[in-house]
GUNUDREN-322124 format. One record per residue (C-alpha): x, y, z. Coordinates in steps of 0.05 Angstrom, whole numbers, plus 5000, padded with zeros to 4 digits. Example, Ala and Ser with C-alpha at 12.3 -4.5 7.8 and 13.67 -1.06 7.14 Angstrom:
! GUNUDREN-322124
524649105156/527349795143/
END
This chain:
! GUNUDREN-322124
443952765136/443852205081/446851535046/447551894990/451552575021/455652055050/457251804993/457952414957/462652525008/467351824993/467252094915/469952794918/476752414978/477351894917/476652404858/480452954888/476653624866/467753714869/468053774791/470853134772/466952764830/458453154813/461952834726/462252114756/455752104801/452252434735/450053084780/450753904762/458254134812/452554594836/448154104873/453153764890/456554374931/450554544962/449253844988/457553925027/455654475047/449154275078/452153645106/457854175136/453854675157/449254005193/454153735225/456254365257/464654285225/468654385159/468853735115/474254105050/478454595048/477854874986/485054964942/486255324878/488254514854/481854254886/479954124956/482953755016/479653405075/480953765149/482653465197/475453415230/474553135151/478452575158/475552325220/468152365188/470752115129/472251505172/466151485202/462751475143/465951025103/462250515157/456150775155/456850625076/459549975087/455749805135/449249975092/452949575029/452448925067/444648995096/444449175025/448348545005/445148035059/438348275031/437148394956/440348084883/446848124902/449248364840/446549184855/452449164903/457449664871/465149514899/469949974920/476549884929/482250244934/490150044957/496650574960/503950124949/510249994943/512749774870/511949014906/510248474847/505948024902/501248684916/500048634846/499047824853/494347974908/489648474869/488448084815/486447534856/481347954888/478548244837/477847494803/475747194867/469847814872/468147684805/463648374810/457748564751/459449344770/466149514816/470650134815/478149814842/484550214846/491750104865/496650624862/504650434858/507251104903/512251444951/512251205011/510451885033/504451825001/502351295016/501251405086/498151995068/493151705026/491651235074/492151845137/486652235088/483951515071/483551664992/486750834999/485150295045/490650015060/497350215052/503049685043/510149825058/515049445095/518749625160/526649435171/530749515228/534450205194/525650595201/523150285245/522850885297/522151435239/516451015207/514350855286/513051565286/510051775228/504451305224/503251465303/503052255281/498452035223/493851645265/495150935233/496750255244/500949755220/499749015206/505548505198/504748025129/511647675130/517147815152/524647595097/531347675092/533348175033/534648044962/537948294898/533948374845/538348224775/537548014709/538147154694/544247084650/547047754706/554947584726/551947434790/547147114783/549546374799/552046614865/548546244929/549746924961/551447644940/554948064979/554748894987/562548924957/560448484897/555848954871/559749524876/561849594801/553549574777/548950114775/543050084837/537050194805/531350554868/525250834864/524551574869/521351914921/519952594919/520853184944/521552665002/526852334998/528952115053/533151485079/527851235112/522751325054/528050895018/523250174982/530550004984/535149715036/541349845061/540550555020/545950935055/550250465026/555850764979/553950644912/559051094847/552850924798/545551084816/538651244778/532851404802/527451064765/519051124779/514950394749/517249604769/517949684691/522550144681/527449754724/525649024700/529049314632/535049684664/537149074702/537148664639/538849294591/544749634638/545649014693/542349364739/540949124810/536349224869/535449104940/529548794967/524848334994/526347784937/519347574942/517247334857/510647124818/511046764763/506647264726/508747924755/516547864766/519347924694/521847274669/528747514655/529247614738/532447274790/533047494853/539647254893/540147234976/544647905006/549247785055/546148175114/543448265189/537148755173/530348475161/524448605118/518048615132/512448805090/506049045130/499749465110/497650035138/490550225162/487450715195/488150635281/481350455310/477550225238/476549515217/477649315161/473249255104/472048515076/475748735014/481248885053/479948285093/480947765031/486148254986/490448095048/488547395053/492347414988/498647754995/499447145045/497646545001/501446844936/506646964987/506546305021/505246024943/512946234933/516345984982/522846254943/525846675010/528246525073/523546775118/524746965183/521746835248/521547495286/523548175272/528548435317/524448785360/518848335357/512048445403/505248135401/500148245355/491948005353/492147805283/485147915251/479747345252/480147205172/487547265154/491946705178/497246845233/503147245204/510347355221/511647875272/513448495278/516149015328/511249555284/505149115314/502549225385/507150005376/503050385334/497550275378/
END
């Protein structure tokens, strides 16, 4: 087994197919396939299952990838410590629900690293895809929210996928709408106030469960519903149709849209934004810095009412490089 072989495995997972990975690695597909086969034979396991759509990690492969990443990252750290840092090729990947603060933190991280070479991935995805991306280690981190409504289901799914939840901050739900919306002057909005207006929600694909929605109070009846796939479209529909969506209320100056405002929703619900990661794996330095920027951007915004703790609060030991976070029911539950 060599570092090169481990890097090959990581690249195949990132690209989703051996042929695409071979092109990115500037080697032939037969050579890459042979290297994988030899590694599987040496380790006595099957790392990939071949399908018509490419390759996917086997259960053994998921565990192997976890160790492979740690070995490669430690090797990179050694090179960074004893060789010219400009020679290091930086890689980092995140899958997330649709939050402007994630984009803001990602931008801050890329600027801070200022690496001459890198492959960074920011994927705004459906909730189930985020969980699957992190479980399969296609992404280093996943960003999603926990609430009293989805807590039990999310706890079980994370446990089944060997994932931990790291709470970042807890807020009350807010309504996003256009700046000149008829309700925009309100100090607080009720669910009844929203009845006449189109409700905008993010598409969850085939795994379309209320527990996977990105919006709280998703079970409330609405006669006007529009499903979208991206933040740009949802902002345009807020402006064009007086639509609304219910989310965290966290605004960032550069990435939330100049015409959009957030108004507190009268609700007993909460939203704890957090990161999911493979159970037992230490956060990489880039992951640590990204979560630091998430918390920094949240505090800098200072435009939502923080909730001291979730109703299911339990103790969680924060990472040494990340400031203390608000408590959440999933912190500790997923242990």
